[in-house]
Every structure is written in C-alpha cells, then in structure tokens.
C-alpha positions as CSV (number, residue, x, y, z in Angstrom):
1,M,110.3,104.1,37.0
2,E,112.5,102.5,39.7
3,K,114.4,104.9,41.9
4,S,118.2,105.0,41.6
5,H,120.3,103.8,44.5
6,T,121.6,107.4,45.0
7,M,118.1,109.0,45.3
8,R,116.9,106.3,47.6
9,E,120.0,106.8,49.8
10,I,119.5,110.5,49.9
11,E,115.8,110.2,50.8
12,Q,116.3,107.5,53.5
13,Q,118.6,109.7,55.6
14,P,116.1,111.2,58.1
15,A,114.7,107.7,59.1
16,L,118.2,106.2,59.0
17,W,119.5,108.8,61.5
18,V,116.9,107.9,64.0
19,K,117.5,104.2,63.4
20,A,121.3,104.6,63.9
21,V,121.1,106.4,67.2
22,E,118.5,104.0,68.5
23,Q,120.8,101.2,67.6
24,F,123.8,102.7,69.2
25,S,121.8,103.5,72.3
26,T,121.8,99.7,73.0
27,E,125.6,99.9,72.9
28,K,125.9,103.0,75.1
29,E,127.4,101.1,78.1
30,K,130.0,99.4,75.9
31,I,131.0,102.8,74.4
32,E,131.3,104.6,77.7
33,L,133.3,101.8,79.3
34,F,135.8,101.8,76.4
35,L,136.3,105.6,76.6
36,Q,136.4,105.6,80.4
37,A,139.1,102.9,80.5
38,I,141.4,105.0,78.3
39,D,140.6,108.0,80.4
40,E,141.7,106.3,83.6
41,K,144.9,104.9,82.0
42,H,146.4,108.0,80.5
43,A,146.7,111.6,81.7
44,Q,147.1,112.8,78.1
45,T,145.3,111.4,75.1
46,R,145.1,112.5,71.5
47,V,142.1,111.9,69.2
48,I,142.6,111.8,65.5
49,F,139.5,111.8,63.2
50,T,140.5,110.3,59.9
51,G,139.3,108.8,56.6
52,A,139.8,109.2,52.9
53,G,137.8,111.6,50.7
54,T,134.3,112.2,51.9
55,S,135.1,110.1,55.0
56,A,137.9,112.6,55.9
57,F,135.4,115.4,55.5
58,I,133.3,113.9,58.3
59,G,136.1,114.8,60.7
60,E,136.6,118.2,59.2
61,T,132.9,118.9,59.6
62,I,132.4,117.7,63.2
63,Y,135.7,118.9,64.6
64,P,134.7,122.5,65.6
65,Y,131.7,121.0,67.4
66,V,133.0,117.9,69.2
67,R,136.4,119.3,70.3
68,G,134.7,120.9,73.3
69,A,133.3,117.6,74.6
70,I,136.6,115.9,73.9
71,R,138.6,118.6,75.8
72,E,136.3,118.1,78.8
73,R,137.9,114.7,79.1
74,G,141.3,116.3,79.1
75,W,142.0,115.1,75.6
76,E,142.9,116.9,72.5
77,A,141.4,116.3,69.0
78,E,142.4,117.0,65.5
79,T,141.5,115.8,62.0
80,I,144.0,114.4,59.5
81,S,143.1,112.4,56.4
82,T,144.3,108.9,55.9
83,T,145.7,110.0,52.5
84,N,148.1,112.3,54.4
85,L,148.8,109.9,57.3
86,T,149.7,107.1,55.0
87,S,152.1,109.1,52.8
88,S,153.7,111.1,55.6
89,P,153.2,109.3,58.9
90,F,156.3,110.7,60.5
91,S,154.8,114.2,60.2
92,F,151.7,113.4,62.3
93,L,152.1,110.4,64.5
94,D,153.9,110.7,67.9
95,K,155.2,107.5,69.5
96,N,154.9,108.7,73.0
97,I,151.4,110.3,73.0
98,P,148.5,107.8,73.6
99,T,146.3,108.1,70.6
100,I,142.8,107.2,69.6
101,M,142.3,107.0,65.9
102,V,138.6,107.4,64.9
103,S,138.4,106.0,61.4
104,F,135.4,106.7,59.2
105,A,134.9,104.2,56.4
106,R,132.0,103.3,54.1
107,S,133.5,100.1,52.8
108,G,136.4,99.8,55.2
109,N,138.6,98.7,52.3
110,S,140.2,101.9,51.1
111,P,144.0,101.1,51.0
112,E,145.0,104.3,52.7
113,S,142.6,103.9,55.5
114,V,143.8,100.4,56.3
115,A,147.4,101.5,56.0
116,A,147.0,104.5,58.3
117,V,145.7,102.3,61.1
118,E,148.4,99.7,60.6
119,L,151.1,102.4,60.6
120,A,149.7,104.0,63.8
121,E,149.6,100.6,65.5
122,K,153.2,100.0,64.6
123,M,154.5,103.5,65.4
124,I,152.6,104.5,68.6
125,N,153.2,102.9,72.0
126,D,149.6,103.3,73.3
127,F,147.3,103.1,70.3
128,Y,143.6,102.7,70.3
129,E,141.2,102.5,67.4
130,I,137.6,103.3,66.9
131,T,136.2,102.3,63.6
132,I,132.9,103.8,62.4
133,T,131.9,101.9,59.3
134,C,129.0,100.9,57.1
135,N,130.5,97.5,56.2
136,S,130.8,94.7,58.7
137,E,132.8,92.7,56.2
138,G,135.4,95.4,55.5
139,A,139.0,95.1,56.3
140,L,138.8,97.7,59.1
141,A,135.8,96.1,60.8
142,K,137.6,92.7,60.7
143,R,140.8,93.8,62.3
144,K,141.4,91.9,65.5
145,R,142.9,93.6,68.5
146,E,142.5,93.4,72.3
147,K,139.0,94.4,73.5
148,D,140.3,97.4,75.4
149,E,142.2,98.7,72.4
150,Q,139.5,98.5,69.7
151,L,135.9,99.6,69.4
152,V,134.0,98.9,66.2
153,L,130.7,100.6,65.5
154,I,128.8,99.2,62.5
155,L,126.0,101.3,61.1
156,P,122.7,99.9,59.9
157,E,123.0,98.0,56.6
158,E,121.2,100.7,54.6
159,A,124.0,103.2,55.3
160,N,126.3,101.2,53.1
161,D,125.5,103.3,50.0
162,K,125.5,101.4,46.7
163,G,125.8,104.5,44.6
164,L,129.3,105.8,43.7
165,A,129.0,109.0,45.8
166,M,128.7,108.8,49.6
167,T,125.4,110.3,50.8
168,S,123.7,108.5,53.7
169,S,127.0,107.0,54.7
170,Y,128.5,110.4,55.2
171,S,125.7,111.9,57.3
172,T,125.1,108.7,59.4
173,M,128.8,108.2,60.2
174,M,128.9,111.9,61.2
175,L,125.9,111.4,63.4
176,T,127.5,108.3,65.0
177,A,130.7,110.2,65.9
178,I,128.7,113.0,67.6
179,Y,126.8,110.4,69.5
180,L,130.0,108.7,70.5
181,F,131.4,111.8,72.2
182,S,128.1,113.3,73.4
183,K,128.1,113.9,77.2
184,N,124.3,113.3,77.4
185,K,123.6,110.6,74.9
186,D,119.9,110.3,75.7
187,E,119.4,114.1,75.1
188,F,121.2,113.8,71.8
189,V,118.8,111.0,70.7
190,Q,115.9,113.4,71.2
191,K,117.7,116.0,69.1
192,V,118.2,113.5,66.3
193,K,114.4,113.1,66.1
194,E,114.1,116.9,65.6
195,I,116.9,116.8,63.0
196,A,115.1,114.0,61.1
197,K,111.9,116.0,61.0
198,A,113.7,119.0,59.6
199,G,115.4,116.6,57.1
200,E,112.0,115.4,55.8
201,E,110.8,119.0,55.3
202,V,114.0,119.9,53.5
203,L,113.5,116.9,51.1
204,S,110.0,118.3,50.4
205,T,111.3,121.9,49.8
206,C,114.1,120.6,47.6
207,K,111.7,119.0,45.2
208,K,110.3,122.4,44.5
209,L,113.5,124.5,44.6
210,I,116.1,122.3,43.0
211,P,114.4,121.9,39.6
212,E,114.6,125.7,39.3
213,L,118.3,125.8,40.2
214,V,119.4,123.0,37.8
215,K,118.0,124.8,34.8
216,L,120.1,127.9,35.4
217,P,123.0,128.4,33.0
218,I,126.0,127.8,35.3
219,S,129.5,126.5,34.6
220,K,131.0,126.6,38.2
221,L,129.7,126.2,41.7
222,V,131.0,127.6,45.1
223,Y,130.0,126.7,48.6
224,L,130.8,128.9,51.5
225,G,130.4,128.5,55.3
226,S,132.1,129.0,58.6
227,G,132.8,126.7,61.6
228,V,131.3,123.3,60.9
229,F,130.0,124.6,57.6
230,E,133.5,124.8,56.2
231,G,133.8,121.0,56.2
232,L,130.2,120.7,55.1
233,S,131.0,123.1,52.2
234,R,133.9,120.9,51.2
235,E,131.7,117.8,51.1
236,S,129.0,119.7,49.3
237,A,131.4,120.9,46.6
238,L,132.8,117.4,46.1
239,K,129.3,115.9,45.8
240,F,128.5,118.2,42.9
241,L,131.9,117.5,41.3
242,E,131.5,113.7,41.6
243,L,127.9,113.4,40.4
244,T,128.5,115.7,37.4
245,S,131.6,113.8,36.4
246,G,133.8,116.9,36.9
247,N,132.0,118.9,34.2
248,Y,131.4,121.8,36.6
249,P,134.5,122.9,38.5
250,T,133.6,123.5,42.2
251,M,135.2,125.3,45.1
252,F,134.6,125.7,48.8
253,D,135.8,128.2,51.4
254,T,135.0,129.9,54.6
255,T,132.9,133.0,54.5
256,L,135.7,135.3,55.3
257,G,138.3,133.3,53.4
258,F,136.6,133.8,50.1
259,R,137.7,137.4,49.8
260,H,141.4,136.4,50.0
261,G,141.8,135.4,46.4
262,P,139.2,132.7,45.7
263,K,136.6,135.3,45.0
264,S,138.3,135.8,41.6
265,I,136.4,132.7,40.4
266,L,133.2,134.7,40.1
267,D,131.5,135.3,36.8
268,Q,128.0,135.3,35.6
269,E,128.0,131.5,35.3
270,T,129.2,130.8,38.8
271,M,126.5,129.8,41.3
272,I,127.3,130.6,45.0
273,V,125.7,128.8,47.9
274,V,126.1,130.3,51.4
275,Y,125.4,128.2,54.5
276,L,124.4,130.9,57.1
277,S,125.3,130.2,60.7
278,N,122.6,130.3,63.4
279,N,125.2,131.8,65.8
280,G,124.5,135.5,66.1
281,Y,128.2,136.5,66.0
282,T,129.2,134.3,63.0
283,R,126.0,135.2,61.2
284,K,127.0,138.9,61.0
285,Y,130.0,137.9,58.8
286,D,127.8,135.6,56.7
287,I,125.3,138.4,56.1
288,D,128.0,140.8,55.2
289,M,129.3,138.4,52.6
290,L,125.8,137.8,51.3
291,K,125.4,141.5,50.8
292,E,128.7,141.9,49.1
293,L,128.1,139.0,46.7
294,Y,124.6,140.3,45.9
295,A,126.0,143.6,44.9
296,E,128.5,142.0,42.5
297,E,127.6,142.6,38.9
298,A,129.7,139.8,37.5
299,R,128.2,136.9,39.4
300,G,125.8,134.1,38.9
301,P,122.8,132.9,41.0
302,L,123.2,133.4,44.8
303,V,121.6,130.8,47.0
304,A,121.2,131.3,50.8
305,I,120.6,128.3,53.2
306,S,119.4,129.6,56.5
307,G,118.3,128.0,59.8
308,Q,116.0,131.0,60.5
309,E,113.7,133.2,58.4
310,D,115.4,136.5,57.9
311,P,114.2,139.4,55.8
312,E,117.9,140.4,55.1
313,V,118.6,137.0,53.7
314,A,115.6,137.2,51.5
315,K,116.6,140.7,50.3
316,Y,120.2,139.8,49.5
317,S,119.9,136.5,47.8
318,D,118.3,135.2,44.6
319,Y,117.1,131.9,46.1
320,Q,116.6,130.9,49.7
321,M,116.0,127.8,51.6
322,N,114.9,128.1,55.3
323,V,115.7,125.0,57.3
324,P,112.9,124.4,59.9
325,L,115.1,123.6,62.8
326,S,115.4,126.1,65.7
327,A,118.9,125.0,66.7
328,E,121.5,127.2,68.3
329,E,124.1,124.7,67.2
330,D,125.1,124.8,63.6
331,M,126.2,121.1,63.8
332,L,122.5,120.1,64.0
333,L,121.7,122.2,60.9
334,A,124.5,120.4,59.0
335,F,122.3,117.3,58.6
336,P,119.3,118.8,56.8
337,N,121.7,121.2,54.9
338,I,123.7,118.3,53.4
339,I,120.4,117.0,51.9
340,F,120.1,120.2,49.8
341,A,123.7,119.8,48.5
342,Q,123.1,116.1,47.6
343,M,119.8,116.8,45.9
344,L,121.3,119.6,43.9
345,A,124.2,117.4,42.8
346,Y,121.8,114.5,42.0
347,E,119.4,116.6,39.9
348,K,122.3,118.3,38.0
349,S,123.7,114.9,37.2
350,L,120.4,113.8,35.7
351,H,120.1,117.2,33.9
352,S,123.5,116.7,32.4
353,G,122.5,113.3,31.0
354,L,124.5,111.2,33.5
355,S,123.6,108.3,35.7
356,P,124.0,109.5,39.4
357,D,124.7,105.9,40.5
358,N,127.7,105.8,38.1
359,P,128.5,109.3,36.9
360,S,132.0,108.2,35.9
361,P,131.5,105.3,33.5
362,T,135.1,105.5,32.2
363,G,136.3,104.6,35.7
364,V,138.1,107.9,36.5
365,I,136.8,107.5,40.0
366,N,135.4,104.3,41.7
367,R,133.3,103.4,44.7
368,V,136.4,102.0,46.4
369,V,139.5,103.8,45.2
370,Q,141.8,101.9,42.8
371,G,145.4,102.0,41.9
372,V,147.0,102.8,45.3
373,Q,150.4,101.2,46.0
374,I,151.1,101.0,49.7
375,Y,154.8,100.9,50.5
376,P,156.4,99.4,53.6
377,F,157.5,101.9,56.2
378,E,160.6,101.6,58.4
379,E,161.2,104.1,61.2
380,E,164.6,105.8,61.2
381,K,166.8,104.6,64.1
C-alpha cells in the first residue's frame, strides 16, 4: 500500500532538516550581509515573526529561544500573527521604528500573509522583509523589492507539504529561522545532525507507542509545556484537531497556566501530554504538574515526553517517551518532540476512519485558506 503524503512528510523530516541547513550554509554570506547592512543603518530595529495558523506558531515556538541572539544585535523581537496584523495593523505597526518582518509561509499565498507584508511596506518608513517559504512560486516569494530590503529563503522542494496539515513545512521553516539568527551557524549545522538522529529514533519509538495510545477511549486532548514548549503545544493541539476533523476538542497551555481554570477540562476521557523541560529550574514545575495530574482521579491517560530518563517521570505518568538527545536547550528537543505529536494525530485520523491527507472532505478547512476578503486600508491623517 502506497504511503500517504502526510506520513511521508512526517517521516522525511530528519533527513530534510539536514538537507535544509546544508543548503542554507551555501547562502550564509548573503544572509549575514543582509542582516549586517540593517544593523549598520539603524540604531534601533524591531523583528516581527509572523504567519497564519501553523506558520504563526513557528514564531511562537522559537521566540523564547531566538530573542537572546536578536537582542545581542541590539534589536527587539516579538511574534504577531498575520491574521492579527491584517485586521488591526494600527495596533501593531509603528511608522518610525525600522522593522524586519520575518514571514513564514508554506504556500506563500495565504491572503492575510500577503496583506500583512503589503500593509507594513505601506505604513513603516524603514521596512525590511525576510520570507521563509516552501514555495518558490508563491506570492510572497515573487514580491520584488530592492536587494537590501528583501531576503527570500526558499526551502528544499520536499518541505512544501502536499497533505492538508503542515508537518515538515512547520519544522523545517522553524529550523531555518533558528539558523538565520544563529551566531555560530557552523556549530548549529552540527547540532542539526544530532537533532536528526534523535528524530529518527523518535519515529521508531512512535511506531511502538502510538498504536497503544490511539486505542484508548478518549474524547479530548491537552498538551502542556513551558518556554518554547508552549508554542509547540499549541501546534501539537492544532495538528490533532485538524487531522481528526475536529472530532476531538483540543487545548494547550503552559504547565503553570493549566491550573488557572483550564484544568476544568479534565475527565476520564481527556488525554494529557506534558512536554517536560530539560532546564533544571523549569523541570521542577513540570514534575510538580505531572505529580498533581497523576493523583487526579477524574483524568484520562497521562503521557510524558522527556529529554532525559527520569524515575520520577516514569512513576508519575501512564506512558513515557524519552527523547534520545542530551540537549540543554529545549528548542533542540522541540524538533523530535513534534514528530510524536504529528504521528499521534496521523494515527488517530486513520483510527477514526479519516484520510490524513484530506481529513476535511467537506472543505471546512483547506490547504490554502479560502474566503478571506482583504479590505483597503487608509491611515488616519
């Protein structure tokens, strides 16, 4: 039986990550010169990570990690979705602050993503755009501006997922953005090889663990994580929601945030997945939450994803997956971690009688969003 696009796109990620950073290594000088020219021209620069849907969650995931490298340049970074920028540009865009908009785009044709860049170009005096995209033929990739105002980074062709849900496009665009702002790019390329090896092992582990999980009688799913794992939890929850056609409501939150009301979602049919931090300080809070959840009588299966073997994690969870990557930085763990979430969503889609490549046959959602009306915007004088 031929593999679906979605399964092939999940499985190709480790090899694709290595291929992508090796490709961008050949463009290293061009990337550095582009950033350096902006650095030399402006004392103050703002970086906005943006995109729609999963593409927006790339910025949310990497922000806690890359903000340090960006601040070393004397710049400030933030993440704002194009769906927010387009509908309320006056709330976010500042005419007098030099701004780099880093757009993440699988197709590059989402109406809000194109509109956000066009609005920013119109509203900001010194505006620069970096487009990280999987589609060389997309509207964002084909925009023409001065060479010192625009940098377009096009991922290897395989990253342009054919399935409805973004899988390898999400992780590989995320990887590209980290490479873009890495201080030591050659060192990061070596780290990617370690990440890829861990990803292969997670794929193998998932083939044993996931079949057990999809048979469990659940009706809801929650992902929890702190730092970069908050954004990763949001993407993980969306993947399950998309691939199961909304039949299983999902939620995401930070480890500490879950107690503040969202915990009321718990019942015996609610699966909880906790991404545990490798940072010793943050991990204390994650372990506390794991213990608290384990003690709850009215809960469903508790799954712990950990970057280190830990007897406490084994004791206070029903299922565990240890990621074979001895990384101090949670950002590196995010890559093999997302494979777990994608595989769980994929297998639950099949288990529910759906087609993962097209889990929404009625067209409720589409590969490129439909039905968006973009209105002309005039600044108030």
